[in-house]
N, C-alpha and C positions, 0 to 999 in steps of 0.2 A: 633743106628738104630732109636730109638724113637726121638732123637734130630733132626735127618735128616728128619723124617716124619713131625715133627712140622714145620721145615723150608719150606717144600713143601706146607703145608696148609697155611702158612703165605705168600706165594707168591701170593695168591689170595687176591683181595680187593673187597669192595662193588661194585665198578664200573667196575671191570675186573674179572668176575666170570668164564670165559672160556679162557684157555691159552694153548699154545702148550707146548710139553715136553721140547723143547729147551729153551723157555722163562722161564719155571719153573726152569730149571737147572741154568739159568743165575741169576734169582732172589734169588734162594736158595743157590747159590754159591756151587753147586755140579757138579760133572762130569756127562756128559750126559748119560753114561751107567748106573751109579748109580741111576740117576733120573728115567731112563726108568724102571729099575728093581723095584724100590720102588713104582712107579706109578702103575705098573702091580699088585704088591701085594696089595696095598691099594684099587685098583679097584676090585680085587677079593673079598675083604671084604665089598664092598659097600661104603667105605669111600670116594672114588672118582668114577667118571663115565666118560665114553667116550662121547665126544660131536661131533659135525659135523666136518668133515675134519680132523680126527685124533687128535682133540683137547681134553682137559681134563677139567672137572669141578667138583665141590664139589658134593659128592654123597648124596643121600637121607638118608642113614644110619647115616652119620655123623651129618646131621641136626637133625635127630630123637634123637640121643643120647645127643647131645648138648642141645636141647630144654628140654629133660626130666630131665637133671641134673642142668639146669640153676637156680641159686639163684635169678635171676632177673625176673623169669617168673611170680610169684605172684604179684610183684610190677607192672609189665606191665599190667597184667590182671585187677588189681584194678584201675589203672590210665586210662585205655582206654576210659571208658564212659565220664570221665571228659575232656580228650583230644578232644573227639568229640564235646562236648559242647563248649569248648574254640575255636575250629576251626570255629564253626558256629558263635560264638560271634565276633571274630576278623576278620573273612573273609580272613585269610591268613594261617599261620602255627602254630601248637601247637606241642610240643615235650617233651619227657621225656628222661633224660640222667643221667649217673653216671660218677664219676671220676675213671679212670683206669690208674694208673701210672701218667704220665704227660699229658695224653690225656683226652678228654671228649668222652665218648662212648654213642652213641644214641641208646636207646632201642626201641623207637617208634617215628614216625613223621606222623602227619596227615596234609593234605593241602587242602585248598579250591581252586576252579577253579580261574584262573587268579591271583593267589597269588603272592606276591612280591618274588624276587629271593631269594633262600636259598640253600646253598651248602651242608647242612647236609643230611645224608642218614641213614636209619635204619641199624644198625650193623656197621656203619661207625664211624670213629674217626676224631677228629680235635684237634689241640693243645689247651690245657685247657686255656692258657693265652690269647688266641685270641677270646674267646667266653664268652658271659654272663654267661651261666651255669657253664663253666669251672672256671672262676674267683670266682664265688659264692661258689662253692664246695671247691676250693683250699683255700679260705679264712677260711674255717672251718676244714681244714686238719691239721695234726700234724705239728709242727714247722719244723721238719726235711724235710718234703716234700715241704713246702713253701720255705725254704732256697735252696733246690735243684732247684726249679723252678726259683728262683731269680738269681741263679748262672749260669743258662744255657742261650745260645742264644735264644732270643724270636722271634719266627716266626711271620711275618707280612703279611697281605693280602692287606691292603690299608695304606695310610699315617695316618689313625686314629687308627689303631691297636696298642695296647700297645707294645712298642718296646724297652723300657729301664727299668731297675730294679727299679729305684726310682718311676716311674709312676706305676709300678705293685704293689710295696709295698703300695702306697697310695690307689690304687684300692682295695686291699685286706682289708685294714683297713676300707675303706668306705663301703665295702660289709658287714663286720661284724656289722658296726654301723647302716646301713640302713635296712639290711635284704633283699635286692634285688640288682640286677645289671642290668644296661642297657649297650648296646654295639652299640652306634650309628655309623654306617658305618665301624665297625671293620673288617667285612669280605667282604661285598659288600656295596658300598656307598649308594644305595637306601634303604637299609634294616637296621632295628634296632632290636636287641634282648632284651628281658626283662625276667629275670629269678628270681624265688623264690625257697626256699628250701622245700623239702618234708622230714618230720622228722619221725624218728622211735619211738619205745616205750620209749626210754630214752631221746627223744627230740633232738637227734643228726641228722643233715642232712644226709640222705642216697641217695638222688637223687635231681635233679633239674627239676622243671616244668617251661617251658619257651614258649614264643610265639615269632615269627619272623613277624614283621609288617613293614609298610613303615616308613622311618626315618623322622618323622615329629613330631609336637607338640601333637599328639593324643596318643603317646605311654603310658604316665603315666595314662591315663584314663582306661587302661586295668589292672592296678595293683590290684585294689580291687577284681576283678573277679579271677585273677590269684592266689592271696593269699587265697581266699576262696576255690578254687579248691584244692590247695596244702594241706590246712588244712583238707579238707574232705578226701583226699587220706590217709593222716596220721592217721585220726580217724579210717578209715576202716582197715588199717594195724594193728593198735593197738587192735582193737576189735578181729581181726583174731588171733592175737598173744595171747590174753587173753582167747580165747575159749579152753576148755579142750579137749584133744585128746581122740577120741573114739576108 
């Protein structure tokens, strides 16, 4: 029952938050009658809700519970003022993300008007190997996860996306050496990502702070501000961790 409910929730994506019961059944690989019964039960608990035209969407109760329990909530709250400053500085996008399996998961994204194209979405995922924050965090992940990434097919968006294991291995080594990653044209040719790590109390990268800006020679000019913001976020997190519990 629980596994089937999870498959129903996973049928929704950041870009498709309203689905028909038949589409949920198809994506969850469940019989339509089973799907209808589970959707009715989950709706009764507020975890799903009915949308227009007999469609279904994520319920407010699920959002409430997920937000209350999320270990990333304090990280996002701490980072938000710095993301606003970075967005104003670069005039495009600033985002915060974490590594989740073989994906990069975006916790927050702020965008300026008329910003360059950017496919990331809040609560959305992209293949880690195809993004600057993903390669950055993967470079500091355990060796087993790195080898898993190197052994998998590498999804590509453009001809510039990392598409072979040798290039990925070199990119991971370069990320560890430089402490930042750029992704010129990896996802969209006109755009370039620039990512640096946010470090926890032990100095380990727990998230990536990044900007998406035009793919030109101005990219590296944003690196000092990005590093300073990431360092400040880490300092706030460390101070919060050191404060005694009342």
